[in-house]
BAGU-32482 format. One record per residue (C-alpha): residue in three letters; x, y, z. Coordinates in Angstrom, 3 decimals. Layout:
<sites>
> ALA_X_Y_Z .
...
</sites>
This chain:
<sites>
> MET_96.993_73.989_75.760 .
> VAL_94.483_73.078_73.366 .
> ASN_96.763_71.386_71.223 .
> ALA_98.569_69.308_74.319 .
> PHE_94.931_68.304_75.208 .
> GLY_94.039_67.074_71.415 .
> GLU_97.363_65.341_71.247 .
> ASN_96.913_63.429_74.873 .
> LYS_99.892_65.323_76.328 .
> ILE_100.225_66.999_79.682 .
> ALA_100.906_70.905_79.638 .
> ALA_101.081_73.809_82.283 .
> PHE_101.605_77.170_82.582 .
> LEU_104.154_78.760_84.823 .
> SER_102.514_81.250_87.171 .
> VAL_103.306_83.725_90.368 .
> GLU_100.950_83.774_93.023 .
> GLY_100.857_87.188_94.585 .
> GLY_101.941_90.647_93.075 .
> ALA_104.281_90.909_95.754 .
> VAL_106.924_89.289_93.684 .
> LEU_107.388_92.634_91.531 .
> GLY_108.723_94.373_94.835 .
> GLY_107.199_98.019_93.406 .
> ASP_108.920_97.555_90.126 .
> ILE_106.472_97.234_87.127 .
> ASP_109.600_96.461_84.665 .
> VAL_109.617_93.061_86.879 .
> ILE_106.559_91.911_84.713 .
> ASP_108.672_91.693_81.825 .
> ALA_111.447_89.997_83.792 .
> LEU_109.071_87.432_84.660 .
> TYR_107.506_86.779_80.915 .
> GLU_110.974_86.635_79.495 .
> LYS_111.499_83.521_82.278 .
> GLY_108.285_82.034_80.950 .
> VAL_105.613_83.269_83.881 .
> ARG_102.124_83.740_81.831 .
> ILE_100.101_84.052_84.927 .
> LEU_100.221_86.521_88.000 .
> THR_97.918_86.764_90.350 .
> LEU_97.565_90.257_91.804 .
> THR_96.965_89.580_95.655 .
> TRP_96.253_86.768_97.796 .
> ASN_94.682_86.725_100.957 .
> GLY_96.311_90.131_102.602 .
> GLN_97.251_93.374_100.888 .
> ASN_100.474_93.951_98.998 .
> GLU_101.108_96.764_97.038 .
> LEU_98.966_95.901_94.333 .
> GLY_96.049_96.024_96.060 .
> ASP_93.899_94.520_98.698 .
> GLY_93.179_90.642_99.145 .
> CYS_90.349_88.827_100.081 .
> PHE_90.756_89.158_104.237 .
> THR_91.834_92.629_103.984 .
> GLU_89.370_94.543_106.319 .
> ASN_87.795_97.605_104.399 .
> ALA_89.339_96.478_100.992 .
> LYS_89.616_99.556_98.363 .
> GLY_90.527_97.322_95.437 .
> LEU_93.540_97.715_93.523 .
> SER_95.875_100.476_94.530 .
> PRO_97.390_102.762_91.359 .
> PHE_100.251_100.563_91.324 .
> GLY_98.095_97.592_90.344 .
> VAL_95.692_99.092_87.751 .
> ASN_99.558_100.251_85.825 .
> CYS_100.374_96.590_86.284 .
> VAL_96.984_95.494_85.292 .
> LYS_96.899_97.617_82.214 .
> LYS_100.803_96.669_81.237 .
</sites>
């Protein structure tokens, strides 16, 4: 990104919004990385297997699976 900026070029990061794409399988993180994904948001508005989103009532944060995904 810094190099592109210095060379007046456009750069982008491939990302996925919402950890639900993992489908409960932490190894999907590696598969996404191999395909070029460098950013994965954990949740969005609602709850998923990784944790509670911003509109979840009585949100409790990350699930144990979500914690393991962050560690990975």
